[in-house]
Biopython code that builds the backbone (N, CA, C, O; Angstrom):
import numpy as np
from Bio.PDB.StructureBuilder import StructureBuilder

atoms = [
    (1, "UNK", "N", (175.303, 77.493, 166.604)),
    (1, "UNK", "CA", (174.770, 76.659, 165.635)),
    (1, "UNK", "C", (174.704, 77.036, 164.164)),
    (1, "UNK", "O", (174.419, 78.232, 164.229)),
    (2, "UNK", "N", (174.805, 76.704, 162.797)),
    (2, "UNK", "CA", (174.445, 77.003, 161.726)),
    (2, "UNK", "C", (173.022, 77.190, 161.439)),
    (2, "UNK", "O", (172.283, 76.260, 161.760)),
    (3, "UNK", "N", (172.475, 78.288, 160.859)),
    (3, "UNK", "CA", (171.097, 78.802, 160.361)),
    (3, "UNK", "C", (170.517, 77.412, 159.868)),
    (3, "UNK", "O", (169.453, 77.111, 160.409)),
    (4, "UNK", "N", (170.964, 76.598, 159.035)),
    (4, "UNK", "CA", (170.494, 75.380, 158.183)),
    (4, "UNK", "C", (169.992, 74.373, 159.219)),
    (4, "UNK", "O", (169.378, 73.421, 158.736)),
    (5, "UNK", "N", (170.169, 74.400, 160.891)),
    (5, "UNK", "CA", (169.877, 73.514, 161.637)),
    (5, "UNK", "C", (168.469, 73.885, 162.058)),
    (5, "UNK", "O", (167.755, 73.141, 162.729)),
    (6, "UNK", "N", (168.120, 75.079, 161.622)),
    (6, "UNK", "CA", (166.559, 75.702, 162.159)),
    (6, "UNK", "C", (165.988, 75.955, 161.019)),
    (6, "UNK", "O", (165.363, 77.014, 160.944)),
    (7, "UNK", "N", (166.034, 75.213, 160.033)),
    (7, "UNK", "CA", (165.408, 75.257, 158.674)),
    (7, "UNK", "C", (163.949, 74.765, 158.357)),
    (7, "UNK", "O", (163.331, 75.029, 157.326)),
    (8, "UNK", "N", (163.495, 73.999, 159.420)),
    (8, "UNK", "CA", (162.534, 73.047, 159.604)),
    (8, "UNK", "C", (162.784, 71.489, 159.186)),
    (8, "UNK", "O", (161.905, 70.639, 159.044)),
    (9, "UNK", "N", (164.046, 71.334, 159.038)),
    (9, "UNK", "CA", (164.091, 69.996, 159.239)),
    (9, "UNK", "C", (164.634, 69.179, 160.318)),
    (9, "UNK", "O", (165.624, 69.509, 160.972)),
    (10, "UNK", "N", (163.960, 68.094, 160.493)),
    (10, "UNK", "CA", (164.462, 67.247, 161.779)),
    (10, "UNK", "C", (165.785, 66.472, 161.467)),
    (10, "UNK", "O", (165.933, 65.652, 160.561)),
    (11, "UNK", "N", (166.637, 66.840, 162.298)),
    (11, "UNK", "CA", (167.552, 65.608, 161.775)),
    (11, "UNK", "C", (167.725, 64.569, 163.132)),
    (11, "UNK", "O", (168.095, 64.820, 164.279)),
    (12, "UNK", "N", (167.351, 63.469, 162.576)),
    (12, "UNK", "CA", (167.280, 62.240, 163.591)),
    (12, "UNK", "C", (168.422, 61.178, 163.585)),
    (12, "UNK", "O", (169.203, 61.035, 162.644)),
    (13, "UNK", "N", (168.437, 60.419, 164.783)),
    (13, "UNK", "CA", (169.350, 59.297, 164.854)),
    (13, "UNK", "C", (169.014, 58.130, 164.230)),
    (13, "UNK", "O", (167.973, 58.222, 163.580)),
    (14, "UNK", "N", (169.544, 57.071, 164.211)),
    (14, "UNK", "CA", (169.826, 55.620, 163.129)),
    (14, "UNK", "C", (169.063, 54.652, 164.091)),
    (14, "UNK", "O", (169.363, 53.477, 163.883)),
    (15, "UNK", "N", (168.314, 54.813, 164.915)),
    (15, "UNK", "CA", (167.533, 54.111, 166.206)),
    (15, "UNK", "C", (166.385, 53.760, 165.278)),
    (15, "UNK", "O", (166.009, 54.292, 164.234)),
    (16, "UNK", "N", (165.900, 52.628, 166.010)),
    (16, "UNK", "CA", (164.222, 52.518, 165.334)),
    (16, "UNK", "C", (163.186, 53.584, 165.607)),
    (16, "UNK", "O", (162.209, 53.941, 164.948)),
    (17, "UNK", "N", (163.664, 53.984, 166.742)),
    (17, "UNK", "CA", (162.407, 55.073, 167.128)),
    (17, "UNK", "C", (162.846, 56.379, 166.308)),
    (17, "UNK", "O", (161.946, 57.205, 166.161)),
    (18, "UNK", "N", (163.953, 56.655, 165.816)),
    (18, "UNK", "CA", (164.217, 57.586, 164.912)),
    (18, "UNK", "C", (164.005, 59.175, 165.877)),
    (18, "UNK", "O", (163.171, 60.029, 165.577)),
    (19, "UNK", "N", (164.967, 59.275, 167.049)),
    (19, "UNK", "CA", (164.801, 60.432, 167.965)),
    (19, "UNK", "C", (165.535, 61.541, 167.493)),
    (19, "UNK", "O", (166.678, 61.393, 167.058)),
    (20, "UNK", "N", (164.929, 62.731, 167.544)),
    (20, "UNK", "CA", (165.967, 64.112, 167.270)),
    (20, "UNK", "C", (167.458, 63.906, 167.901)),
    (20, "UNK", "O", (167.720, 63.318, 168.950)),
    (21, "UNK", "N", (168.321, 64.503, 167.051)),
    (21, "UNK", "CA", (169.637, 64.688, 167.761)),
    (21, "UNK", "C", (169.658, 65.607, 168.711)),
    (21, "UNK", "O", (168.987, 66.634, 168.817)),
    (22, "UNK", "N", (170.643, 65.073, 169.534)),
    (22, "UNK", "CA", (170.962, 66.198, 170.541)),
    (22, "UNK", "C", (171.756, 67.409, 170.179)),
    (22, "UNK", "O", (172.112, 67.462, 169.002)),
    (23, "UNK", "N", (172.091, 68.363, 170.943)),
    (23, "UNK", "CA", (173.182, 69.269, 170.389)),
    (23, "UNK", "C", (174.531, 69.039, 169.892)),
    (23, "UNK", "O", (175.052, 69.552, 168.902)),
    (24, "UNK", "N", (175.012, 68.223, 170.685)),
    (24, "UNK", "CA", (176.157, 67.346, 170.857)),
    (24, "UNK", "C", (176.513, 66.356, 169.518)),
    (24, "UNK", "O", (177.582, 66.226, 168.921)),
    (25, "UNK", "N", (175.202, 65.716, 169.286)),
    (25, "UNK", "CA", (175.291, 65.056, 167.926)),
    (25, "UNK", "C", (175.376, 66.201, 166.947)),
    (25, "UNK", "O", (176.521, 66.515, 166.623)),
    (26, "UNK", "N", (174.385, 66.883, 166.416)),
    (26, "UNK", "CA", (174.401, 67.931, 165.734)),
    (26, "UNK", "C", (175.773, 68.595, 165.268)),
    (26, "UNK", "O", (175.937, 68.917, 164.091)),
    (27, "UNK", "N", (176.497, 68.737, 165.989)),
    (27, "UNK", "CA", (177.989, 69.069, 166.003)),
    (27, "UNK", "C", (178.366, 68.172, 165.215)),
    (27, "UNK", "O", (178.932, 68.697, 164.256)),
    (28, "UNK", "N", (178.332, 66.993, 165.135)),
    (28, "UNK", "CA", (179.156, 65.988, 164.341)),
    (28, "UNK", "C", (178.513, 65.818, 162.876)),
    (28, "UNK", "O", (178.885, 64.892, 162.155)),
    (29, "UNK", "N", (177.447, 66.825, 162.421)),
    (29, "UNK", "CA", (177.062, 66.548, 161.155)),
    (29, "UNK", "C", (178.226, 67.224, 160.107)),
    (29, "UNK", "O", (178.937, 68.160, 160.472)),
    (30, "UNK", "N", (178.293, 66.753, 159.065)),
    (30, "UNK", "CA", (179.231, 67.174, 158.065)),
    (30, "UNK", "C", (179.337, 68.521, 157.945)),
    (30, "UNK", "O", (180.408, 69.098, 158.132)),
    (31, "UNK", "N", (178.451, 69.016, 157.687)),
    (31, "UNK", "CA", (178.242, 70.738, 157.201)),
    (31, "UNK", "C", (178.735, 71.242, 158.285)),
    (31, "UNK", "O", (179.723, 71.966, 158.161)),
    (32, "UNK", "N", (178.266, 71.033, 159.419)),
    (32, "UNK", "CA", (179.106, 71.522, 160.857)),
    (32, "UNK", "C", (180.286, 71.437, 160.887)),
    (32, "UNK", "O", (181.067, 72.384, 160.974)),
    (33, "UNK", "N", (180.602, 70.085, 160.806)),
    (33, "UNK", "CA", (182.290, 69.987, 160.792)),
    (33, "UNK", "C", (183.117, 70.698, 160.066)),
    (33, "UNK", "O", (184.055, 71.423, 160.401)),
    (34, "UNK", "N", (182.486, 70.299, 158.570)),
    (34, "UNK", "CA", (183.418, 71.450, 157.761)),
    (34, "UNK", "C", (183.336, 72.892, 158.111)),
    (34, "UNK", "O", (184.230, 73.576, 157.613)),
    (35, "UNK", "N", (182.497, 73.488, 158.830)),
    (35, "UNK", "CA", (182.622, 74.890, 159.214)),
    (35, "UNK", "C", (183.755, 74.875, 160.325)),
    (35, "UNK", "O", (184.635, 75.733, 160.401)),
    (36, "UNK", "N", (183.609, 73.709, 161.239)),
    (36, "UNK", "CA", (184.723, 73.906, 162.291)),
    (36, "UNK", "C", (186.066, 73.460, 162.135)),
    (36, "UNK", "O", (186.932, 73.999, 162.824)),
    (37, "UNK", "N", (186.448, 72.329, 161.130)),
    (37, "UNK", "CA", (187.446, 72.053, 160.894)),
    (37, "UNK", "C", (188.168, 72.719, 159.587)),
    (37, "UNK", "O", (189.377, 72.629, 159.372)),
    (38, "UNK", "N", (187.439, 73.253, 158.933)),
    (38, "UNK", "CA", (187.709, 73.894, 157.614)),
    (38, "UNK", "C", (188.355, 72.840, 156.810)),
    (38, "UNK", "O", (189.473, 73.025, 156.330)),
    (39, "UNK", "N", (187.775, 71.868, 156.662)),
    (39, "UNK", "CA", (188.181, 70.901, 155.788)),
    (39, "UNK", "C", (187.092, 69.768, 155.366)),
    (39, "UNK", "O", (186.180, 69.497, 156.147)),
    (40, "UNK", "N", (187.212, 69.120, 154.123)),
    (40, "UNK", "CA", (186.310, 68.477, 153.657)),
    (40, "UNK", "C", (185.619, 67.397, 154.572)),
    (40, "UNK", "O", (186.376, 66.611, 155.141)),
    (41, "UNK", "N", (184.445, 67.289, 154.749)),
    (41, "UNK", "CA", (183.865, 66.195, 155.623)),
    (41, "UNK", "C", (182.644, 65.635, 155.194)),
    (41, "UNK", "O", (181.751, 66.302, 154.672)),
    (42, "UNK", "N", (182.568, 63.947, 155.485)),
    (42, "UNK", "CA", (181.565, 63.443, 155.088)),
    (42, "UNK", "C", (180.885, 62.375, 156.336)),
    (42, "UNK", "O", (181.432, 61.886, 157.324)),
    (43, "UNK", "N", (179.663, 62.269, 155.899)),
    (43, "UNK", "CA", (178.935, 61.727, 156.914)),
    (43, "UNK", "C", (177.279, 61.266, 156.557)),
    (43, "UNK", "O", (176.586, 61.722, 155.647)),
    (44, "UNK", "N", (177.009, 60.530, 157.274)),
    (44, "UNK", "CA", (175.458, 59.962, 156.856)),
    (44, "UNK", "C", (174.416, 60.899, 157.856)),
    (44, "UNK", "O", (174.696, 61.084, 159.041)),
    (45, "UNK", "N", (173.317, 61.400, 157.289)),
    (45, "UNK", "CA", (172.405, 62.172, 158.036)),
    (45, "UNK", "C", (171.015, 61.551, 157.743)),
    (45, "UNK", "O", (170.677, 61.276, 156.592)),
    (46, "UNK", "N", (170.236, 61.344, 158.801)),
    (46, "UNK", "CA", (168.733, 60.953, 158.482)),
    (46, "UNK", "C", (167.932, 62.061, 158.920)),
    (46, "UNK", "O", (168.000, 62.462, 160.082)),
    (47, "UNK", "N", (167.030, 62.679, 157.898)),
    (47, "UNK", "CA", (166.285, 63.455, 158.093)),
    (47, "UNK", "C", (164.624, 63.533, 157.823)),
    (47, "UNK", "O", (164.036, 62.973, 156.898)),
    (48, "UNK", "N", (164.080, 64.289, 158.768)),
    (48, "UNK", "CA", (162.561, 64.067, 158.558)),
    (48, "UNK", "C", (162.058, 65.510, 158.017)),
    (48, "UNK", "O", (162.419, 66.598, 158.468)),
    (49, "UNK", "N", (161.117, 65.281, 156.914)),
    (49, "UNK", "CA", (160.650, 66.404, 156.459)),
    (49, "UNK", "C", (158.916, 66.124, 156.384)),
    (49, "UNK", "O", (158.475, 65.116, 155.831)),
    (50, "UNK", "N", (158.180, 66.975, 156.904)),
    (50, "UNK", "CA", (156.605, 66.564, 156.811)),
    (50, "UNK", "C", (156.432, 65.081, 156.869)),
    (50, "UNK", "O", (155.657, 64.471, 156.132)),
    (51, "UNK", "N", (157.142, 64.563, 157.721)),
    (51, "UNK", "CA", (157.126, 63.046, 158.399)),
    (51, "UNK", "C", (157.525, 62.020, 157.710)),
    (51, "UNK", "O", (157.425, 60.858, 158.104)),
    (52, "UNK", "N", (158.015, 62.378, 156.611)),
    (52, "UNK", "CA", (159.049, 61.320, 155.703)),
    (52, "UNK", "C", (160.155, 61.535, 155.908)),
    (52, "UNK", "O", (160.691, 62.610, 155.642)),
    (53, "UNK", "N", (160.886, 60.283, 156.568)),
    (53, "UNK", "CA", (162.465, 59.876, 156.850)),
    (53, "UNK", "C", (163.194, 59.835, 155.715)),
    (53, "UNK", "O", (162.610, 59.288, 154.779)),
    (54, "UNK", "N", (164.354, 60.264, 155.479)),
    (54, "UNK", "CA", (165.112, 59.706, 154.553)),
    (54, "UNK", "C", (166.611, 59.777, 154.871)),
    (54, "UNK", "O", (167.052, 60.553, 155.719)),
    (55, "UNK", "N", (167.349, 58.973, 154.187)),
    (55, "UNK", "CA", (168.938, 59.101, 154.745)),
    (55, "UNK", "C", (169.518, 59.477, 153.517)),
    (55, "UNK", "O", (169.222, 59.059, 152.398)),
    (56, "UNK", "N", (170.630, 60.558, 153.930)),
    (56, "UNK", "CA", (171.643, 60.818, 153.132)),
    (56, "UNK", "C", (172.994, 60.697, 153.436)),
    (56, "UNK", "O", (173.461, 60.692, 154.575)),
    (57, "UNK", "N", (173.711, 60.583, 152.230)),
    (57, "UNK", "CA", (175.100, 60.418, 152.427)),
    (57, "UNK", "C", (175.698, 61.626, 152.004)),
    (57, "UNK", "O", (175.765, 61.827, 150.792)),
    (58, "UNK", "N", (176.302, 62.758, 153.067)),
    (58, "UNK", "CA", (176.427, 64.107, 152.868)),
    (58, "UNK", "C", (178.403, 64.340, 152.610)),
    (58, "UNK", "O", (179.266, 64.075, 153.447)),
    (59, "UNK", "N", (178.578, 64.795, 151.464)),
    (59, "UNK", "CA", (179.763, 65.469, 151.763)),
    (59, "UNK", "C", (179.794, 66.643, 151.760)),
    (59, "UNK", "O", (179.075, 67.140, 150.892)),
    (60, "UNK", "N", (180.586, 67.656, 152.664)),
    (60, "UNK", "CA", (180.615, 69.060, 152.701)),
    (60, "UNK", "C", (181.865, 69.947, 152.786)),
    (60, "UNK", "O", (182.790, 69.627, 153.533)),
    (61, "UNK", "N", (181.910, 71.088, 152.013)),
    (61, "UNK", "CA", (183.389, 71.476, 151.991)),
    (61, "UNK", "C", (183.049, 73.089, 152.321)),
    (61, "UNK", "O", (182.081, 73.701, 151.870)),
    (62, "UNK", "N", (184.055, 73.616, 153.197)),
    (62, "UNK", "CA", (184.174, 74.529, 153.853)),
    (62, "UNK", "C", (183.745, 75.832, 152.662)),
    (62, "UNK", "O", (183.792, 75.493, 151.479)),
    (63, "UNK", "N", (183.387, 77.114, 152.944)),
    (63, "UNK", "CA", (183.184, 78.097, 151.715)),
    (63, "UNK", "C", (184.158, 79.277, 152.607)),
    (63, "UNK", "O", (184.187, 79.501, 153.817)),
    (64, "UNK", "N", (184.750, 79.766, 151.726)),
    (64, "UNK", "CA", (185.771, 80.934, 151.778)),
    (64, "UNK", "C", (185.316, 82.405, 151.214)),
    (64, "UNK", "O", (184.516, 82.446, 150.279)),
    (65, "UNK", "N", (185.683, 83.260, 151.622)),
    (65, "UNK", "CA", (185.263, 84.677, 151.116)),
    (65, "UNK", "C", (186.557, 85.582, 151.352)),
    (65, "UNK", "O", (186.644, 86.223, 152.399)),
    (66, "UNK", "N", (187.308, 85.626, 150.631)),
    (66, "UNK", "CA", (188.830, 86.335, 150.685)),
    (66, "UNK", "C", (188.507, 87.693, 150.938)),
    (66, "UNK", "O", (187.613, 88.125, 150.209)),
    (67, "UNK", "N", (189.068, 88.643, 151.920)),
    (67, "UNK", "CA", (190.370, 87.838, 152.561)),
    (67, "UNK", "C", (190.040, 87.191, 153.707)),
    (67, "UNK", "O", (191.099, 86.916, 154.270)),
    (68, "UNK", "N", (188.975, 86.749, 154.436)),
    (68, "UNK", "CA", (188.913, 86.148, 155.375)),
    (68, "UNK", "C", (189.358, 84.758, 155.439)),
    (68, "UNK", "O", (189.131, 84.040, 154.465)),
    (69, "UNK", "N", (189.930, 84.312, 156.402)),
    (69, "UNK", "CA", (190.783, 83.134, 156.501)),
    (69, "UNK", "C", (189.826, 82.083, 156.852)),
    (69, "UNK", "O", (189.943, 80.994, 156.290)),
    (70, "UNK", "N", (188.984, 82.251, 157.625)),
    (70, "UNK", "CA", (187.851, 81.326, 158.174)),
    (70, "UNK", "C", (186.666, 81.091, 157.391)),
    (70, "UNK", "O", (186.015, 82.050, 156.979)),
    (71, "UNK", "N", (186.233, 79.584, 157.082)),
    (71, "UNK", "CA", (185.070, 79.492, 156.549)),
    (71, "UNK", "C", (183.781, 80.222, 157.169)),
    (71, "UNK", "O", (183.453, 80.283, 158.354)),
    (72, "UNK", "N", (183.039, 80.843, 155.862)),
    (72, "UNK", "CA", (181.596, 81.426, 156.111)),
    (72, "UNK", "C", (180.884, 80.832, 155.801)),
    (72, "UNK", "O", (179.812, 81.432, 155.719)),
    (73, "UNK", "N", (180.822, 79.482, 155.440)),
    (73, "UNK", "CA", (179.540, 78.775, 155.233)),
    (73, "UNK", "C", (180.340, 77.410, 154.919)),
    (73, "UNK", "O", (181.510, 77.076, 155.107)),
    (74, "UNK", "N", (179.180, 76.736, 154.341)),
    (74, "UNK", "CA", (179.588, 75.017, 153.897)),
    (74, "UNK", "C", (178.648, 74.559, 152.613)),
    (74, "UNK", "O", (177.472, 74.904, 152.725)),
    (75, "UNK", "N", (178.961, 73.901, 151.522)),
    (75, "UNK", "CA", (178.553, 73.620, 150.615)),
    (75, "UNK", "C", (178.245, 72.182, 150.781)),
    (75, "UNK", "O", (179.265, 71.493, 150.779)),
    (76, "UNK", "N", (177.330, 71.639, 150.900)),
    (76, "UNK", "CA", (176.892, 70.229, 150.921)),
    (76, "UNK", "C", (176.150, 69.588, 149.912)),
    (76, "UNK", "O", (175.061, 70.040, 149.559)),
    (77, "UNK", "N", (176.699, 68.452, 149.359)),
    (77, "UNK", "CA", (176.144, 67.582, 148.335)),
    (77, "UNK", "C", (175.436, 66.309, 149.225)),
    (77, "UNK", "O", (176.060, 65.906, 150.207)),
    (78, "UNK", "N", (174.472, 65.843, 148.968)),
    (78, "UNK", "CA", (173.592, 65.144, 149.427)),
    (78, "UNK", "C", (173.182, 64.159, 148.420)),
    (78, "UNK", "O", (172.816, 64.427, 147.275)),
    (79, "UNK", "N", (173.275, 63.029, 148.933)),
    (79, "UNK", "CA", (173.113, 61.849, 147.778)),
    (79, "UNK", "C", (171.960, 60.841, 148.559)),
    (79, "UNK", "O", (172.433, 60.133, 149.448)),
    (80, "UNK", "N", (170.647, 60.733, 148.328)),
    (80, "UNK", "CA", (170.112, 59.859, 148.813)),
    (80, "UNK", "C", (170.232, 58.531, 148.723)),
    (80, "UNK", "O", (170.574, 58.020, 147.657)),
    (81, "UNK", "N", (169.915, 57.633, 150.057)),
    (81, "UNK", "CA", (170.244, 56.003, 150.100)),
    (81, "UNK", "C", (168.752, 55.606, 150.338)),
    (81, "UNK", "O", (167.831, 56.201, 150.898)),
    (82, "UNK", "N", (168.835, 54.393, 149.718)),
    (82, "UNK", "CA", (167.538, 53.624, 150.155)),
    (82, "UNK", "C", (166.329, 54.178, 149.170)),
    (82, "UNK", "O", (166.428, 55.198, 148.488)),
    (83, "UNK", "N", (165.106, 53.269, 149.226)),
    (83, "UNK", "CA", (164.128, 53.583, 148.429)),
    (83, "UNK", "C", (163.518, 55.299, 148.576)),
    (83, "UNK", "O", (163.850, 55.911, 149.592)),
    (84, "UNK", "N", (162.797, 55.877, 147.722)),
    (84, "UNK", "CA", (162.350, 57.004, 147.946)),
    (84, "UNK", "C", (160.950, 57.130, 148.245)),
    (84, "UNK", "O", (160.464, 58.238, 148.475)),
]
sb = StructureBuilder()
sb.init_structure("model")
sb.init_model(0)
sb.init_chain("A")
sb.init_seg("    ")
for serial, (resi, resn, name, xyz) in enumerate(atoms, 1):
    if name == "N":
        sb.init_residue(resn, " ", resi, " ")
    sb.init_atom(name, np.array(xyz, "f"), 0.0, 1.0, " ", f" {name:<3s}", serial, name[0])
structure = sb.get_structure()
C-alpha cells in the first residue's frame, strides 16, 4: 500500500457511521488506482483529520521517472465538497 495511507488521515466509508475503510476498499481510492492502472483515475474520498470529516472529489494521475516505465507515484487533485 502507498505511504500516504499511513499519513495520519483516516479514510472513511460513506455510511452514517463513517467507519474506516478496509484494505480492499482503500485499494479502490483514486491515487492507489492510478498507481495500479497507470491511468488517470477519479473517485470520491471521505477523510477524517482531527475529528473533522470532509468529502473530496479526487482526480489522480500516475507519475513516471524516465527511464522507468512503471508509475513511481501519483499526483492527486482534491476538491472539497459540501460546507467546510
